[in-house]
C-alpha positions in Angstrom: -16.9 -5.4 -19.7 -17.0 -1.8 -20.9 -13.8 0.2 -21.4 -12.7 1.8 -18.1 -12.9 5.6 -17.7 -9.4 7.1 -18.1 -7.7 7.9 -14.8 -7.7 11.7 -15.7 -11.4 11.7 -16.1 -12.1 10.2 -12.6 -12.8 12.6 -9.8 -9.7 11.4 -7.8 -7.8 9.8 -10.7 -4.5 10.8 -9.1 -5.2 8.6 -6.1 -4.7 4.9 -6.2 -5.7 2.2 -3.7 -3.7 -1.0 -3.7 -5.0 -4.0 -1.8 -3.6 -7.2 -0.3 -6.0 -10.1 -1.1 -6.2 -12.7 1.7 -7.6 -11.2 4.8 -8.1 -7.8 3.2 -10.4 -8.2 0.2 -11.4 -11.8 1.0 -11.3 -14.3 3.9 -8.1 -16.3 3.5 -8.2 -18.4 0.3 -11.9 -17.8 -0.1 -14.0 -15.6 -2.4 -14.8 -11.9 -2.1 -18.3 -11.1 -1.0 -20.7 -9.3 -3.3 -20.6 -6.4 -0.8 -16.8 -6.1 -1.1 -16.9 -6.2 -4.9 -19.6 -3.5 -5.0 -17.5 -1.2 -2.8 -14.5 -1.7 -5.0 -16.6 -0.9 -8.0 -17.8 2.3 -6.4 -14.2 3.3 -5.4 -13.0 2.7 -9.0 -15.6 5.2 -10.2 -13.8 7.8 -8.2 -10.1 6.7 -8.0 -7.7 4.0 -9.3 -7.6 0.5 -7.8 -5.3 -2.5 -7.9 -4.4 -5.6 -5.9 -1.0 -6.8 -4.8 -1.2 -10.5 -3.9 1.4 -13.1 -3.2 -0.5 -15.9 -4.9 -0.4 -16.5 -8.7 -3.0 -14.9 -10.9 -5.1 -18.1 -11.3 -5.6 -18.3 -7.5 -6.4 -14.6 -7.1 -8.8 -14.9 -10.0 -10.7 -17.7 -8.2 -11.1 -15.4 -5.2 -11.9 -12.1 -6.8 -13.8 -13.0 -10.0 -17.6 -13.5 -9.7 -17.8 -16.4 -12.1 -14.1 -17.3 -12.6 -13.8 -14.8 -15.5 -10.8 -12.7 -16.4 -10.4 -10.1 -13.6 -8.1 -7.8 -15.4 -11.2 -5.7 -16.4 -12.3 -5.2 -12.8 -9.0 -3.7 -11.6 -6.8 -1.0 -13.1 -3.7 -2.8 -11.9 -3.4 -6.6 -11.2 -0.2 -7.5 -9.4 0.1 -11.2 -8.7 3.2 -12.8 -7.0 4.0 -9.5 -5.3 4.0 -7.6 -8.7 6.3 -9.9 -10.7 3.2 -10.8 -12.8 1.6 -7.5 -13.7 -1.3 -6.3 -15.8 -2.3 -2.6 -16.4 -5.8 -2.0 -17.9 -5.9 -5.5 -19.3 -2.4 -5.4 -20.8 0.4 -7.7 -19.5 3.6 -6.0 -18.4 7.0 -7.8 -18.5 7.6 -10.4 -15.8 10.6 -11.6 -13.8 11.8 -15.1 -12.8 12.9 -16.5 -9.5 14.6 -19.5 -11.0 16.7 -17.4 -13.4 17.7 -15.2 -10.5 18.8 -17.9 -8.0 20.1 -20.6 -10.5 19.3 -24.3 -10.6 22.1 -25.5 -8.2 21.2 -23.1 -5.4 17.5 -23.8 -5.9 18.0 -27.6 -5.5 19.9 -27.1 -2.3 17.1 -24.9 -0.9 14.4 -27.4 -1.9 16.3 -30.4 -0.5 16.6 -28.6 2.9 12.9 -27.6 2.9 11.7 -31.1 2.1 13.9 -32.7 4.8 12.8 -30.2 7.4 9.1 -30.8 6.6 9.7 -34.6 6.7 11.1 -34.4 10.2 8.5 -31.9 11.4 6.0 -33.3 14.0 2.7 -31.5 13.5 -0.9 -32.8 13.8 -1.5 -33.4 10.1 0.2 -33.1 6.7 -1.5 -33.1 3.4 0.2 -32.3 0.1 1.9 -29.7 -2.1 4.5 -28.5 0.5 6.4 -26.4 -2.0 4.6 -24.4 -4.7 6.9 -23.0 -7.4 5.9 -19.6 -8.8 7.4 -17.2 -11.2 8.8 -14.9 -8.6 9.1 -17.0 -5.5 8.4 -20.3 -3.8 5.6 -20.8 -1.3 6.3 -23.2 1.5 3.6 -24.8 3.6 4.4 -27.2 6.5 0.8 -28.7 6.4 0.6 -28.6 2.6 -1.6 -26.4 0.3 -4.0 -29.3 -0.3 -5.4 -28.9 3.2 -9.1 -28.3 3.5 -10.6 -25.0 4.7 -11.2 -26.6 8.2 -7.7 -28.0 8.3 -6.2 -24.6 7.4 -8.2 -23.0 10.2 -7.0 -25.6 12.7 -3.4 -25.2 11.6 -3.6 -21.4 11.9 -4.6 -21.8 15.5 -1.9 -24.4 16.1 0.7 -22.2 14.5 -0.2 -19.2 16.7 0.7 -21.2 19.7 3.6 -23.3 18.5 5.1 -20.8 16.0 5.9 -23.6 13.4 6.3 -21.2 10.5 8.5 -18.7 12.4 10.8 -21.5 13.6 11.0 -22.8 10.0 11.9 -19.4 8.7 14.6 -19.0 11.3 16.2 -22.3 10.3 16.2 -21.2 6.6 17.7 -17.8 7.4 20.5 -19.6 9.3 21.2 -22.2 6.7 21.0 -19.9 3.6 22.3 -16.7 5.1 24.3 -15.9 2.0 21.5 -16.5 -0.5 20.0 -13.0 -0.4 16.5 -14.2 0.3 13.5 -12.8 2.1 11.1 -15.0 4.0 7.6 -13.6 4.5 4.8 -15.2 6.6 1.3 -14.7 5.1 -2.1 -16.3 4.9 -2.9 -19.2 7.2 -0.6 -22.0 6.3 2.5 -20.9 4.5 5.3 -18.5 3.9 6.9 -17.1 0.8 10.6 -17.2 -0.1 11.9 -14.6 -2.7 15.0 -12.5 -3.5 15.6 -9.5 -1.2 13.5 -6.6 -2.5 11.0 -8.7 -4.4 8.3 -8.1 -1.8 5.0 -6.2 -2.4 7.0 -3.0 -3.1 7.4 -4.4 -6.6 3.9 -3.1 -7.1 5.1 0.4 -6.3 7.9 0.0 -8.9 5.2 -0.9 -11.5 3.3 2.4 -10.9 6.3 4.6 -10.5 5.7 6.4 -13.8 2.0 7.1 -13.2 2.5 10.2 -11.0 -0.1 9.4 -8.4 -0.6 12.1 -5.8 -1.6 9.5 -3.1 -0.9 5.7 -2.9 -3.1 4.0 -0.3 -2.2 0.5 0.7 -4.6 -1.8 2.6 -3.3 -5.0 4.2 -3.8 -7.2 7.3 -0.3 -8.6 7.7 1.3 -5.2 8.3 3.4 -6.3 11.3 7.1 -6.9 11.0 7.6 -10.4 9.3 4.1 -10.2 7.7 4.0 -10.1 3.9 2.3 -6.6 3.9 4.9 -5.0 6.2 7.4 -3.5 3.7 4.8 -1.9 1.4 2.7 -0.7 4.4 5.8 1.0 6.0 7.1 2.4 2.7 7.2 6.2 2.7 5.5 6.3 -0.7 2.3 4.8 0.7 -0.4 5.8 3.1 -0.9 2.5 5.0 -4.2 1.2 6.3 -3.9 -1.8 8.6 -7.2 -3.8 8.5 -8.4 -6.9 10.2 -10.9 -8.4 7.7 -12.7 -7.5 4.4 -15.5 -5.8 6.4 -12.9 -3.5 8.0 -11.5 -2.7 4.5 -15.0 -1.7 3.4 -15.4 0.6 6.4 -12.1 2.3 5.6 -13.0 2.8 2.0 -16.4 4.1 2.7 -14.9 6.6 5.1 -12.1 7.6 2.7 -14.3 8.1 -0.3 -17.5 9.2 1.3 -19.4 6.2 -0.1 
């Protein structure tokens, strides 16, 4: 890919758009459409763009790359795991570690509780990978991240009625009240667990020295308890609550006269 135009040479180079991934740029855990990628390309010709996703960089790459290639050339800023893994214009920035922060003993207690809770949980189906360890957090899924697309869709419907994830989070908050952890429900089948303050606002910390005049954030889980809530409500951002990738495209076309 060709070298990106410097921010200062773009018509609105002092404006940045940051995007959640699942439900905002792509359907949950699926790939971005050619139409979405084209709109992002047009926006980048005018302003600065970046994503702030909870998943690791490999998973986000699967969703946003056209042929599974390196996506750091397609976005000015890549913030995976809420910004703990960060890339600016293709160059990696220093990362942080959840396990170093919490310590092995506390981590083992947390994992034991989660696995016992899932073992005793009565839900229609369970698959595999109930806890996924990431650099800046753990991701917990009652049904398991190995569930198929159809199984994910069915669990999402079930969870809306039975509030499985919300009850799980309440149990963890009670059991580990002194751990200093935040629990954030996102996507269809899981929730994230990370240190207080390590939410998507980490992405804002990463761009603090860039002097952007406007920071627009687009997300679909902008309600309290959703994993876009904190950055959406942050006074530094202009929040856009969207319902799907097509909604994001409409907002961008309106915002940048595309």
